[in-house]
ZATIMI-784782 format. One record per residue (C-alpha): y, z, x; residue in three letters. Coordinates in steps of 0.05 Angstrom, whole numbers, plus 32768, in hexadecimal, padded with zeros to 4 digits. Each point is the difference from the previous one (the first is absolute). Layout:
# residues N
+------+------+------+------+
!   py !   pz !   px ! resn !
+------+------+------+------+
!    Y !    Z !    X !  Ala !
...
+------+------+------+------+
***
This chain:
# residues 335
+------+------+------+------+
!   py !   pz !   px ! resn !
+------+------+------+------+
! 8118 ! 7E6F ! 7FB1 !  Met !
! 7FD8 ! 7FC3 ! 8011 !  Ser !
! 8019 ! 7FC2 ! 7FDD !  Leu !
! 7FC0 ! 7FD9 ! 800E !  Arg !
! 7FEC ! 7FD5 ! 7FC5 !  Pro !
! 7FBC ! 800C ! 7FDF !  Asn !
! 7FD6 ! 7FCF ! 8028 !  Met !
! 7FC8 ! 7FFD ! 7FCD !  Arg !
! 802B ! 7FEC ! 7FC5 !  Thr !
! 8033 ! 7FD6 ! 8026 !  Met !
! 8001 ! 7FB6 ! 7FE8 !  Pro !
! 7FE7 ! 7FCD ! 8031 !  Glu !
! 8037 ! 7FE2 ! 802A !  Gly !
! 802A ! 8040 ! 8003 !  Phe !
! 7FF9 ! 800B ! 804A !  Leu !
! 8015 ! 7FB9 ! 800F !  Arg !
! 8043 ! 8010 ! 7FE1 !  Gly !
! 800B ! 8039 ! 8032 !  Leu !
! 7FEE ! 7FDB ! 8040 !  Val !
! 803C ! 8002 ! 8030 !  Trp !
! 800F ! 7FC1 ! 8028 !  Asp !
! 8039 ! 8005 ! 8031 !  Asn !
! 8013 ! 7FB7 ! 7FFB !  Thr !
! 8041 ! 7FF4 ! 7FDB !  Val !
! 7FE4 ! 7FC6 ! 7FD9 !  Ser !
! 7FCD ! 802D ! 7FDE !  Ser !
! 8035 ! 802D ! 7FE0 !  Ile !
! 8014 ! 7FEB ! 7FBA !  Lys !
! 8033 ! 8020 ! 7FD3 !  Glu !
! 7FEB ! 800D ! 7FB8 !  Arg !
! 8015 ! 802C ! 7FC7 !  Trp !
! 7FD8 ! 803F ! 7FF3 !  Met !
! 7FDD ! 800E ! 7FBF !  Leu !
! 803B ! 802D ! 7FF0 !  Phe !
! 8049 ! 7FEE ! 800C !  Lys !
! 801E ! 8042 ! 7FEA !  Lys !
! 7FE7 ! 8045 ! 7FEE !  Leu !
! 801B ! 803F ! 7FDF !  Thr !
! 7FDB ! 8041 ! 8010 !  Pro !
! 7FED ! 803C ! 7FD4 !  Phe !
! 7FD9 ! 8040 ! 800F !  Glu !
! 7FC4 ! 8017 ! 7FD9 !  Leu !
! 7FF3 ! 804A ! 7FF4 !  Pro !
! 7FC8 ! 8024 ! 8023 !  Glu !
! 7FC1 ! 7FFF ! 7FD6 !  Gly !
! 8011 ! 7FBF ! 7FDC !  Phe !
! 7FC3 ! 7FD5 ! 800F !  Lys !
! 7FF1 ! 7FC9 ! 7FCE !  Pro !
! 7FBC ! 7FDF ! 800B !  Thr !
! 7FF1 ! 7FB6 ! 8002 !  Leu !
! 7FE3 ! 8008 ! 7FBA !  Glu !
! 8040 ! 8020 ! 7FE7 !  Asp !
! 802A ! 7FC6 ! 801B !  Leu !
! 7FCF ! 7FCC ! 7FE5 !  Glu !
! 8007 ! 8020 ! 7FBB !  Met !
! 804B ! 8000 ! 8007 !  Met !
! 8002 ! 7FB6 ! 8011 !  Ala !
! 7FD0 ! 7FEC ! 7FC9 !  Ser !
! 802C ! 801E ! 7FCA !  Lys !
! 8038 ! 7FCD ! 8008 !  Glu !
! 7FED ! 7FBF ! 8024 !  Pro !
! 8037 ! 7FCF ! 8014 !  Ala !
! 8011 ! 7FCA ! 7FCE !  Arg !
! 803B ! 7FD5 ! 7FEA !  Glu !
! 8034 ! 801A ! 7FCF !  Cys !
! 7FED ! 7FFA ! 7FB7 !  Gln !
! 8029 ! 7FF8 ! 7FC1 !  Tyr !
! 8044 ! 8021 ! 800B !  Gln !
! 7FEF ! 8023 ! 8042 !  Glu !
! 8034 ! 7FF6 ! 8035 !  Lys !
! 7FD4 ! 801A ! 8038 !  Arg !
! 7FB9 ! 8019 ! 800C !  His !
! 7FE3 ! 8026 ! 803B !  Leu !
! 7FB5 ! 8005 ! 800A !  Gly !
! 7FCA ! 8006 ! 8035 !  Phe !
! 7FDD ! 7FC5 ! 8021 !  Glu !
! 7FCC ! 7FF5 ! 8036 !  Lys !
! 8016 ! 8005 ! 8049 !  Pro !
! 7FEE ! 7FB7 ! 800A !  Phe !
! 7FDA ! 7FCA ! 7FDB !  Lys !
! 7FB5 ! 8009 ! 7FF8 !  Asp !
! 8002 ! 8049 ! 8016 !  Tyr !
! 7FD1 ! 8029 ! 7FD4 !  Gly !
! 802E ! 803C ! 7FF4 !  Ser !
! 8049 ! 800D ! 7FEF !  Arg !
! 8004 ! 8036 ! 8036 !  Ile !
! 7FF6 ! 7FF3 ! 804B !  Tyr !
! 7FE6 ! 803E ! 8023 !  Ala !
! 7FF6 ! 8010 ! 804A !  Leu !
! 7FF8 ! 803C ! 802E !  Glu !
! 7FC7 ! 801D ! 7FD6 !  Ala !
! 8029 ! 7FFA ! 7FC0 !  Asp !
! 803B ! 8026 ! 801C !  Gln !
! 8030 ! 7FC5 ! 8002 !  Val !
! 800B ! 7FD2 ! 7FC5 !  Phe !
! 8025 ! 7FBE ! 7FF8 !  Tyr !
! 8017 ! 7FF3 ! 7FB8 !  Ile !
! 8020 ! 7FC0 ! 7FE7 !  Arg !
! 8028 ! 7FF7 ! 7FC1 !  Leu !
! 8022 ! 7FC3 ! 7FE3 !  Arg !
! 8042 ! 7FFF ! 7FDC !  Leu !
! 800C ! 7FC8 ! 7FCE !  His !
! 8048 ! 7FF5 ! 7FE8 !  Glu !
! 801E ! 7FCE ! 7FD0 !  Arg !
! 8039 ! 7FD5 ! 801B !  Ile !
! 8038 ! 8002 ! 7FCC !  Leu !
! 8046 ! 8003 ! 801D !  Pro !
! 8036 ! 801F ! 7FD4 !  Asp !
! 802A ! 7FC1 ! 800A !  Ser !
! 7FCB ! 7FD6 ! 7FDB !  Val !
! 7FFE ! 8032 ! 7FC6 !  Val !
! 804C ! 8002 ! 7FFC !  Asn !
! 8007 ! 7FB5 ! 8001 !  Glu !
! 7FCF ! 7FF4 ! 7FC7 !  Lys !
! 801B ! 803C ! 7FD9 !  Ser !
! 8047 ! 7FE7 ! 8005 !  Asn !
! 7FED ! 7FBB ! 7FE7 !  Lys !
! 7FDC ! 801E ! 7FC4 !  Arg !
! 8039 ! 8030 ! 7FF0 !  Ile !
! 8032 ! 7FC5 ! 8004 !  Glu !
! 7FD5 ! 7FD7 ! 7FD1 !  Lys !
! 7FFB ! 8038 ! 7FCC !  Phe !
! 804A ! 800F ! 8003 !  Glu !
! 8010 ! 7FB6 ! 7FF6 !  Lys !
! 7FD1 ! 7FFC ! 7FC4 !  Glu !
! 801C ! 8040 ! 7FE0 !  Gln !
! 8048 ! 7FF2 ! 8013 !  Gly !
! 800C ! 8046 ! 8019 !  Glu !
! 7FEE ! 8029 ! 803E !  Pro !
! 7FC0 ! 802A ! 8001 !  Leu !
! 8002 ! 804B ! 8006 !  Gly !
! 7FE6 ! 8027 ! 803C !  Arg !
! 7FC0 ! 8014 ! 7FDD !  Ala !
! 7FF1 ! 7FB8 ! 7FEE !  Glu !
! 800D ! 7FE9 ! 8047 !  Lys !
! 7FD3 ! 8037 ! 801D !  Arg !
! 7FC8 ! 7FEA ! 7FD1 !  Lys !
! 8007 ! 7FB7 ! 8014 !  Ile !
! 7FFD ! 8013 ! 804A !  Arg !
! 7FC2 ! 802B ! 7FF4 !  Ala !
! 7FDE ! 7FC8 ! 7FDA !  Asp !
! 8010 ! 7FCD ! 8037 !  Val !
! 7FE7 ! 802F ! 8036 !  Arg !
! 7FBF ! 800B ! 7FD9 !  Ser !
! 7FF5 ! 7FB5 ! 7FF6 !  Glu !
! 800D ! 7FEF ! 8049 !  Leu !
! 7FD8 ! 803B ! 801B !  Leu !
! 7FBE ! 7FE9 ! 7FE3 !  Ser !
! 800A ! 7FBB ! 8020 !  Lys !
! 801D ! 8017 ! 8043 !  Ala !
! 7FDC ! 7FF0 ! 8041 !  Leu !
! 7FE1 ! 803A ! 8026 !  Gln !
! 8002 ! 8013 ! 8049 !  Lys !
! 7FD2 ! 8031 ! 8023 !  Ser !
! 7FFD ! 8026 ! 8041 !  Lys !
! 7FCE ! 8032 ! 801E !  Pro !
! 800F ! 8049 ! 800B !  Ile !
! 7FD5 ! 8021 ! 8035 !  Gln !
! 7FEF ! 8049 ! 800B !  Val !
! 7FDD ! 8026 ! 8038 !  Ile !
! 7FE4 ! 8046 ! 7FF3 !  Ile !
! 7FEE ! 8025 ! 8041 !  Asp !
! 7FDD ! 8041 ! 7FEE !  Leu !
! 7FF9 ! 8012 ! 804A !  His !
! 804B ! 8003 ! 8007 !  Gln !
! 800E ! 8012 ! 7FB6 !  Arg !
! 802E ! 7FC3 ! 7FFA !  Glu !
! 800C ! 7FC9 ! 7FCE !  Leu !
! 8026 ! 7FC0 ! 8014 !  Trp !
! 801D ! 7FCC ! 7FD0 !  Ile !
! 8017 ! 7FBC ! 8019 !  Asp !
! 8041 ! 8003 ! 7FD7 !  Gln !
! 8045 ! 801D ! 800D !  Thr !
! 8020 ! 7FF8 ! 7FBB !  Thr !
! 8000 ! 803F ! 7FD6 !  Glu !
! 7FE8 ! 7FE0 ! 7FBF !  Arg !
! 7FC3 ! 7FDD ! 801E !  Lys !
! 7FEC ! 803F ! 8026 !  Ile !
! 8005 ! 802B ! 7FC2 !  Glu !
! 7FDB ! 7FCD ! 7FD5 !  Asp !
! 7FC8 ! 7FFE ! 8033 !  Thr !
! 7FFA ! 804C ! 8005 !  Leu !
! 8004 ! 8006 ! 7FB4 !  Ser !
! 7FC8 ! 7FCD ! 7FF6 !  Lys !
! 7FD3 ! 8024 ! 8032 !  Met !
! 8012 ! 8044 ! 7FE3 !  Arg !
! 7FED ! 7FE7 ! 7FBB !  Ser !
! 7FBC ! 7FE8 ! 8018 !  Gly !
! 7FF0 ! 803E ! 802A !  Leu !
! 801E ! 8034 ! 7FD2 !  Gly !
! 8028 ! 801C ! 803A !  Ser !
! 8021 ! 7FE6 ! 803F !  Leu !
! 802B ! 8037 ! 801E !  Pro !
! 8026 ! 7FDC ! 8037 !  Val !
! 8041 ! 8014 ! 8024 !  Thr !
! 802D ! 7FD7 ! 802D !  Pro !
! 7FFB ! 800C ! 804B !  Phe !
! 802E ! 8035 ! 801D !  Asp !
! 802F ! 7FD4 ! 8029 !  Thr !
! 8037 ! 8033 ! 800B !  Thr !
! 7FFD ! 7FFA ! 804B !  Asn !
! 7FEF ! 7FB6 ! 8003 !  Leu !
! 8048 ! 7FE4 ! 8006 !  Pro !
! 800D ! 802D ! 803C !  Leu !
! 7FBD ! 7FEE ! 801F !  Lys !
! 800F ! 7FB5 ! 7FF9 !  Leu !
! 8043 ! 800B ! 8022 !  Lys !
! 7FE2 ! 8027 ! 803A !  Thr !
! 7FCB ! 7FCA ! 8009 !  Trp !
! 8035 ! 7FC9 ! 7FFF !  Ala !
! 802B ! 8026 ! 8033 !  Leu !
! 7FC2 ! 8011 ! 8027 !  Glu !
! 8017 ! 8049 ! 8003 !  Ser !
! 7FBB ! 8013 ! 7FE6 !  Glu !
! 7FC0 ! 7FE2 ! 8019 !  Ser !
! 7FD9 ! 7FD8 ! 7FCD !  Arg !
! 7FB5 ! 8006 ! 7FF7 !  Pro !
! 7FD7 ! 7FD4 ! 802E !  Glu !
! 7FEA ! 7FD4 ! 7FC6 !  Glu !
! 8046 ! 7FEA ! 7FEE !  Leu !
! 8034 ! 7FD6 ! 8025 !  Asp !
! 8045 ! 7FEA ! 7FE9 !  Leu !
! 8005 ! 7FBC ! 7FE0 !  Gly !
! 803E ! 7FD4 ! 8004 !  Asp !
! 8022 ! 8011 ! 7FBD !  Ala !
! 8027 ! 803B ! 7FE5 !  Ile !
! 802B ! 800D ! 7FC3 !  Lys !
! 8038 ! 8032 ! 8007 !  Leu !
! 802D ! 8020 ! 7FCC !  Ile !
! 8045 ! 801E ! 8008 !  Ala !
! 8017 ! 8031 ! 7FCB !  Asp !
! 8048 ! 8018 ! 8000 !  Asp !
! 7FF7 ! 802A ! 7FC1 !  Gly !
! 801C ! 7FCB ! 7FD2 !  Glu !
! 7FE0 ! 7FBE ! 8011 !  Thr !
! 7FC0 ! 7FEB ! 8024 !  Lys !
! 7FFB ! 7FC4 ! 802E !  Ser !
! 7FC2 ! 7FE6 ! 8022 !  Ser !
! 7FF2 ! 7FD4 ! 803C !  Val !
! 7FBE ! 7FDF ! 8010 !  Ala !
! 7FF2 ! 7FEF ! 8049 !  Ile !
! 7FC7 ! 7FD0 ! 8009 !  Lys !
! 7FE4 ! 7FD7 ! 803A !  His !
! 803B ! 800E ! 802C !  Glu !
! 8005 ! 801A ! 8047 !  Val !
! 8031 ! 803A ! 7FFF !  Ile !
! 801B ! 8022 ! 803E !  Glu !
! 7FEA ! 8049 ! 8006 !  Asp !
! 8046 ! 801D ! 7FF9 !  Asp !
! 8011 ! 7FD6 ! 7FC4 !  Glu !
! 7FBD ! 8010 ! 7FDF !  Trp !
! 800A ! 804B ! 800A !  Leu !
! 8048 ! 7FFE ! 7FE6 !  Arg !
! 7FEF ! 7FD9 ! 7FC0 !  Ile !
! 7FC1 ! 8028 ! 7FF1 !  Thr !
! 801D ! 8044 ! 8010 !  Ala !
! 8039 ! 7FF5 ! 7FCF !  Ala !
! 7FD4 ! 7FED ! 7FC5 !  Arg !
! 7FC2 ! 8017 ! 7FDA !  Glu !
! 7FC0 ! 7FD8 ! 800A !  Val !
! 7FE8 ! 7FE7 ! 7FBC !  Glu !
! 7FC8 ! 7FD3 ! 801A !  Glu !
! 7FDF ! 7FF7 ! 8043 !  Leu !
! 7FCF ! 7FCB ! 8016 !  Glu !
! 7FC3 ! 801C ! 8023 !  Leu !
! 7FC1 ! 7FE0 ! 801C !  Cys !
! 7FBB ! 8010 ! 801A !  Thr !
! 7FD8 ! 7FD1 ! 802B !  Arg !
! 7FF2 ! 7FD3 ! 7FC4 !  Asp !
! 802C ! 8018 ! 7FC6 !  Ile !
! 804B ! 7FF8 ! 7FF4 !  Ile !
! 8022 ! 8023 ! 7FC7 !  Phe !
! 8042 ! 8020 ! 7FE9 !  Lys !
! 7FFF ! 804A ! 7FF1 !  Leu !
! 8036 ! 8014 ! 7FCD !  His !
! 8020 ! 8044 ! 7FFE !  Ser !
! 7FE0 ! 800A ! 7FBB !  Ser !
! 7FBB ! 7FFB ! 801F !  Gly !
! 7FF4 ! 7FBA ! 7FE4 !  Ala !
! 7FE3 ! 7FCB ! 802F !  Ile !
! 8019 ! 7FB9 ! 7FFB !  Lys !
! 7FFA ! 7FBC ! 8022 !  Gly !
! 7FB9 ! 800C ! 8017 !  Ile !
! 7FE5 ! 7FCA ! 802E !  Lys !
! 7FCA ! 7FFD ! 8034 !  Thr !
! 7FF3 ! 7FDB ! 8041 !  Leu !
! 7FB5 ! 7FFC ! 7FFE !  Thr !
! 7FD7 ! 7FD8 ! 8032 !  Pro !
! 7FCE ! 7FD5 ! 7FDD !  Gly !
! 8022 ! 8007 ! 7FBD !  Ala !
! 7FDA ! 7FDB ! 7FCA !  Gly !
! 7FBF ! 8002 ! 8027 !  Ser !
! 7FD9 ! 8020 ! 7FC7 !  Gly !
! 7FCE ! 7FD1 ! 7FE0 !  Glu !
! 800B ! 801A ! 7FB9 !  Thr !
! 8038 ! 801D ! 7FD6 !  Leu !
! 7FDC ! 8043 ! 8004 !  Ala !
! 8006 ! 7FFE ! 804C !  Asp !
! 804B ! 7FF4 ! 7FFE !  Glu !
! 800A ! 8034 ! 7FCA !  Phe !
! 7FDB ! 8036 ! 8026 !  Tyr !
! 8026 ! 7FF1 ! 8040 !  Glu !
! 8044 ! 8005 ! 7FDE !  Asp !
! 7FED ! 803F ! 7FDA !  Leu !
! 7FE6 ! 8022 ! 803F !  Trp !
! 803D ! 7FEE ! 8029 !  Glu !
! 802D ! 801A ! 7FC8 !  Thr !
! 7FDB ! 8042 ! 7FFD !  Leu !
! 8004 ! 8009 ! 804C !  Thr !
! 804C ! 7FF6 ! 8007 !  Tyr !
! 800F ! 802A ! 7FC1 !  Leu !
! 7FDD ! 803B ! 8021 !  Arg !
! 8022 ! 7FF4 ! 8042 !  Ala !
! 8044 ! 7FFE ! 7FDD !  Thr !
! 7FF2 ! 8040 ! 7FDA !  Arg !
! 7FED ! 8023 ! 8041 !  Arg !
! 8040 ! 7FE7 ! 8020 !  Ala !
! 802C ! 8019 ! 7FC7 !  Ile !
! 7FDF ! 8044 ! 7FFC !  Glu !
! 7FF1 ! 8008 ! 804A !  Gly !
! 7FBC ! 801B ! 7FEF !  Thr !
! 7FBA ! 7FE6 ! 8010 !  Pro !
! 7FCD ! 7FEE ! 7FCB !  Leu !
! 7FD0 ! 8037 ! 7FED !  Ser !
! 7FC1 ! 8006 ! 802A !  Asp !
! 7FD8 ! 8002 ! 7FC0 !  Thr !
! 8014 ! 7FB8 ! 7FEF !  Gln !
! 7FCD ! 7FDE ! 802E !  Thr !
! 7FD5 ! 7FC7 ! 7FE7 !  Thr !
! 7FC0 ! 7FF0 ! 8025 !  Asp !
! 7FDC ! 7FBD ! 8001 !  Gln !
! 7FD6 ! 8011 ! 7FC4 !  Ser !
! 803F ! 800C ! 7FD6 !  Gly !
! 7FF2 ! 804A ! 7FF7 !  Ala !
! 803C ! 802E ! 8002 !  Val !
+------+------+------+------+
***
């Protein structure tokens, strides 16, 4: 497959972000658009259109929590002043979707402190201790009063749908946020039949790559961090080795005796940690000319395209299979 961008629809300034300059001073480190990603597979034949996704996003726009809501998840635009809530590329076969989660900040310690003071006051006035039911009601009333006044925090949740590869990626690793995101999308689309990646062989593959007993794909090199786990059947212990020079014999001995839970890998520009679950974490890039785009749209397109490129390279590495010959995009964007 050709990973050439669609030259006709590419924002101005995109090529400037890809120019390679061999001088060290031109290389800047910056965070990618995504810092972590969890993968899912889409079934064959599942092909939502741009219109389907626009309809999904319009049903529940992002907003702050209202009344007694503790949290609210809704869809927002990819970036300010963009005309749509869905960012499409590769002839509407790849979609970037952005949600925002608003949550109220109300620690249990604050609720308990105010509840205890109110309970103490009532008991002093009545001259006898309150029952359990009365205490529960007071705590519920206090929580309700504080919740409506509580400050709110928000954070984005990002999703990539790649219909070429039949994949969906979410930039979260916590189970609740992943399930909330899938549930919100499923509600808007009517159906979203995703399954986790089959990573049965991934722990062994990570270990053989680390020991260099199996050659890695050309696109990937070893980074300088690894997380190992020892399991004696009763307890698990882990050791993280990072930014250290280890003698070959010692490296082989330590790694051979443990399971590899996480391995840092890199391409020419991308550094990331591949977890044995298939999740990708700690994504960074060394991109010459970083920040050279003249507009936010330039920078956004660069980051999104780089993300798509290394996700596909990583999937090829894990599976050991090339991309389909049918997945070729020409300069006109036709597939």
